[in-house]
Backbone as numpy.savetxt, mean C-alpha at the origin, in Angstrom:
# Nx Ny Nz CAx CAy CAz Cx Cy Cz
0.81 -9.17 25.76 0.07 -8.50 24.72 0.12 -9.29 23.42
1.31 -9.78 23.06 1.44 -10.55 21.82 0.58 -11.81 21.88
0.56 -12.45 23.03 -0.27 -13.65 23.20 -1.74 -13.32 23.01
-2.17 -12.19 23.54 -3.56 -11.76 23.40 -3.91 -11.51 21.93
-3.02 -10.80 21.22 -3.26 -10.51 19.80 -3.27 -11.78 18.96
-2.48 -12.75 19.39 -2.38 -13.99 18.62 -3.47 -14.99 19.00
-3.69 -15.21 20.27 -4.62 -16.24 20.72 -6.07 -15.79 20.77
-6.30 -14.65 21.36 -7.68 -14.19 21.57 -8.26 -13.48 20.35
-7.51 -12.54 19.79 -8.01 -11.75 18.67 -7.68 -12.37 17.32
-6.74 -13.28 17.28 -6.23 -13.93 16.07 -5.87 -12.93 14.97
-5.25 -11.83 15.39 -4.79 -10.82 14.43 -3.37 -11.09 13.95
-2.60 -11.80 14.77 -1.21 -12.09 14.44 -0.98 -13.59 14.49
0.07 -14.01 13.77 0.49 -15.40 13.80 2.01 -15.41 13.88
2.55 -16.17 14.82 4.00 -16.30 14.93 4.49 -17.20 13.82
5.59 -16.79 13.20 6.15 -17.53 12.08 7.26 -18.44 12.59
7.19 -19.71 12.25 8.20 -20.69 12.63 9.35 -20.64 11.64
10.47 -21.22 11.84 10.83 -22.11 12.94 11.37 -21.36 14.18
11.96 -20.18 14.00 12.58 -19.49 15.14 11.56 -18.72 15.97
10.39 -18.50 15.43 9.31 -17.79 16.11 9.74 -16.39 16.57
10.56 -15.75 15.74 11.00 -14.39 16.06 10.35 -13.35 15.16
9.37 -13.78 14.38 8.65 -12.89 13.47 7.16 -13.18 13.58
6.37 -12.17 13.24 4.92 -12.35 13.21 4.39 -11.85 11.88
3.20 -12.31 11.54 2.53 -11.81 10.35 1.08 -11.53 10.72
0.46 -10.62 9.99 -0.94 -10.32 10.19 -1.77 -11.41 9.52
-2.79 -11.87 10.21 -3.60 -12.94 9.66 -4.70 -12.44 8.73
-4.94 -11.15 8.75 -5.97 -10.56 7.90 -5.30 -9.67 6.85
-5.49 -9.98 5.58 -4.85 -9.23 4.51 -5.19 -7.75 4.57
-6.43 -7.42 4.86 -6.85 -6.02 4.88 -6.06 -5.24 5.91
-5.87 -5.80 7.06 -5.09 -5.14 8.11 -3.65 -4.93 7.66
-3.07 -5.95 7.06 -1.70 -5.85 6.56 -1.59 -4.79 5.47
-2.58 -4.72 4.59 -2.56 -3.73 3.51 -2.62 -2.31 4.05
-3.45 -2.08 5.05 -3.55 -0.74 5.63 -2.27 -0.35 6.36
-1.68 -1.29 7.09 -0.42 -0.98 7.76 0.69 -0.72 6.73
0.70 -1.48 5.65 1.69 -1.26 4.60 1.50 0.11 3.96
0.27 0.50 3.70 -0.01 1.81 3.09 0.44 2.93 4.02
0.14 2.82 5.29 0.56 3.85 6.25 2.08 3.92 6.35
2.72 2.77 6.29 4.18 2.73 6.32 4.77 3.46 5.11
4.21 3.22 3.93 4.72 3.88 2.73 4.48 5.38 2.79
3.34 5.80 3.28 3.10 7.24 3.44 4.17 7.87 4.32
4.49 7.18 5.38 5.51 7.68 6.30 6.89 7.69 5.64
7.23 6.63 4.91 8.55 6.50 4.30 8.75 7.39 3.08
7.76 7.44 2.20 7.92 8.14 0.92 7.53 9.60 0.99
6.50 9.93 1.76 6.07 11.31 1.90 5.87 11.99 0.55
6.50 13.14 0.37 6.32 13.96 -0.83 7.32 13.62 -1.94
8.19 12.63 -1.72 9.19 12.28 -2.74 8.53 11.53 -3.89
8.70 12.03 -5.09 8.04 11.46 -6.27 8.64 10.13 -6.72
9.96 10.02 -6.74 10.60 8.84 -7.32 10.15 7.52 -6.69
10.11 7.40 -5.35 9.66 6.11 -4.81 8.20 5.80 -5.14
7.35 6.83 -5.20 5.95 6.60 -5.56 5.84 6.15 -7.00
6.61 6.75 -7.89 6.57 6.34 -9.31 7.07 4.90 -9.45
8.10 4.56 -8.70 8.62 3.18 -8.74 7.56 2.20 -8.22
6.84 2.59 -7.19 5.78 1.74 -6.66 4.69 1.53 -7.71
4.28 2.60 -8.39 3.25 2.47 -9.43 3.72 1.57 -10.56
4.98 1.66 -10.92 5.52 0.78 -11.95 5.47 -0.68 -11.50
5.78 -0.92 -10.22 5.70 -2.28 -9.69 4.27 -2.77 -9.67
3.34 -1.90 -9.28 1.92 -2.27 -9.28 1.48 -2.67 -10.68
1.89 -1.90 -11.67 1.49 -2.17 -13.05 2.08 -3.47 -13.60
3.17 -3.93 -13.01 3.82 -5.13 -13.54 3.56 -6.37 -12.70
2.67 -6.29 -11.73 2.36 -7.43 -10.88 1.71 -8.53 -11.71
2.20 -9.78 -11.58 1.55 -10.89 -12.28 0.07 -10.96 -11.87
-0.79 -11.08 -12.84 -2.21 -11.11 -12.56 -2.86 -9.75 -12.66
-2.04 -8.73 -12.87 -2.56 -7.39 -13.07 -2.90 -6.66 -11.78
-3.39 -5.47 -11.98 -3.72 -4.58 -10.87 -4.77 -5.20 -9.95
-5.61 -6.05 -10.49 -6.67 -6.67 -9.68 -6.11 -7.42 -8.48
-4.89 -7.94 -8.60 -4.30 -8.70 -7.50 -3.86 -7.81 -6.34
-3.71 -6.52 -6.57 -3.29 -5.60 -5.50 -4.35 -4.52 -5.25
-5.55 -4.76 -5.71 -6.63 -3.79 -5.56 -6.88 -3.44 -4.09
-6.84 -4.41 -3.20 -7.05 -4.15 -1.78 -6.00 -3.21 -1.22
-4.75 -3.41 -1.63 -3.68 -2.52 -1.19 -3.89 -1.11 -1.75
-4.29 -1.01 -3.01 -4.54 0.31 -3.60 -5.68 1.04 -2.89
-6.70 0.30 -2.50 -7.79 0.92 -1.73 -7.27 1.42 -0.39
-6.46 0.61 0.25 -5.88 1.00 1.54 -5.00 2.24 1.37
-4.25 2.30 0.28 -3.40 3.45 0.01 -4.25 4.70 -0.21
-5.30 4.57 -1.02 -6.20 5.70 -1.26 -6.84 6.17 0.05
-7.35 5.25 0.83 -7.97 5.61 2.10 -6.98 6.27 3.04
-5.75 5.81 3.01 -4.72 6.40 3.86 -4.42 7.83 3.44
-4.41 8.10 2.14 -4.22 9.48 1.67 -5.31 10.38 2.24
-6.54 9.87 2.19 -7.70 10.67 2.56 -7.82 10.91 4.06
-7.31 9.99 4.85 -7.51 10.08 6.30 -6.27 10.45 7.08
-5.11 10.41 6.46 -3.86 10.66 7.16 -3.48 12.13 7.10
-2.82 12.58 8.15 -2.29 13.95 8.15 -1.24 14.12 7.07
-0.53 13.05 6.73 0.52 13.13 5.72 -0.04 13.02 4.31
-1.32 12.72 4.18 -1.92 12.57 2.85 -1.79 13.81 2.00
-1.76 14.97 2.64 -1.63 16.21 1.88 -0.19 16.45 1.44
0.73 15.64 1.95 2.14 15.82 1.62 2.61 14.90 0.50
1.73 14.10 -0.06 2.13 13.22 -1.16 2.12 14.01 -2.46
2.89 13.58 -3.45 2.89 14.29 -4.73 1.49 14.38 -5.34
1.23 15.47 -6.02 -0.08 15.73 -6.58 -0.60 14.67 -7.53
0.27 14.06 -8.30 -0.16 13.08 -9.30 -0.62 11.77 -8.67
-0.20 11.50 -7.45 -0.35 10.16 -6.89 -1.81 9.74 -6.69
-2.62 10.60 -6.14 -4.02 10.24 -5.91 -4.72 9.92 -7.22
-4.46 10.70 -8.26 -5.07 10.43 -9.57 -4.61 9.10 -10.14
-3.33 8.79 -9.98 -2.78 7.54 -10.51 -3.38 6.32 -9.79
-3.49 6.41 -8.47 -4.08 5.31 -7.71 -5.55 5.15 -8.09
-6.26 6.25 -8.18 -7.68 6.21 -8.57 -7.84 5.60 -9.97
-6.98 5.96 -10.89 -7.06 5.42 -12.25 -6.90 3.90 -12.24
-6.01 3.41 -11.43 -5.80 1.97 -11.36 -6.99 1.27 -10.70
-7.57 1.89 -9.70 -8.75 1.31 -9.06 -9.94 1.28 -10.00
-10.00 2.24 -10.90 -11.09 2.31 -11.88 -10.79 1.52 -13.13
-9.62 0.90 -13.19 -9.27 0.11 -14.37 -8.76 0.92 -15.53
-8.34 2.13 -15.26 -7.83 3.01 -16.32 -6.33 3.19 -16.13
-5.60 2.10 -16.26 -4.16 2.13 -16.02 -3.48 2.92 -17.12
-2.62 3.80 -16.71 -1.87 4.64 -17.63 -0.57 3.91 -17.96
-0.22 3.87 -19.24 0.97 3.12 -19.66 2.25 3.67 -19.06
2.38 4.96 -19.01 3.61 5.57 -18.52 3.26 6.48 -17.35
3.80 6.17 -16.17 3.48 6.95 -14.98 4.35 8.20 -14.87
5.23 8.38 -15.79 6.06 9.60 -15.80 5.27 10.75 -16.38
5.36 11.90 -15.75 4.70 13.07 -16.28 5.49 13.57 -17.47
4.82 14.09 -18.49 5.54 14.59 -19.66 6.42 15.77 -19.28
7.58 15.80 -19.92 8.48 16.92 -19.69 8.20 18.02 -20.68
8.38 19.25 -20.24 8.08 20.40 -21.10 9.24 20.69 -22.03
């Protein structure tokens, strides 16, 4: 199966020198798998999502360099069963970044 994915479909590439790791050859595919992984790992917990948004905001080159990943994350929210389990603020924050309306502080104001 791995040979088929690597040779015929060219979706994977074995990483040298030990050849015990693979990488996705298409960024879009990797971004969607990463987004689904984060949905599974973070779920409804706010702190890891806020930390991710802070990392996104501080990426060299700006949000534009991770726009594909943000789209994959947004699409994953909309199509995944776990999308309804993410914190309420998250979809708005991701959408704001995709629209170029980055918010300086991703922390919600305290009452």
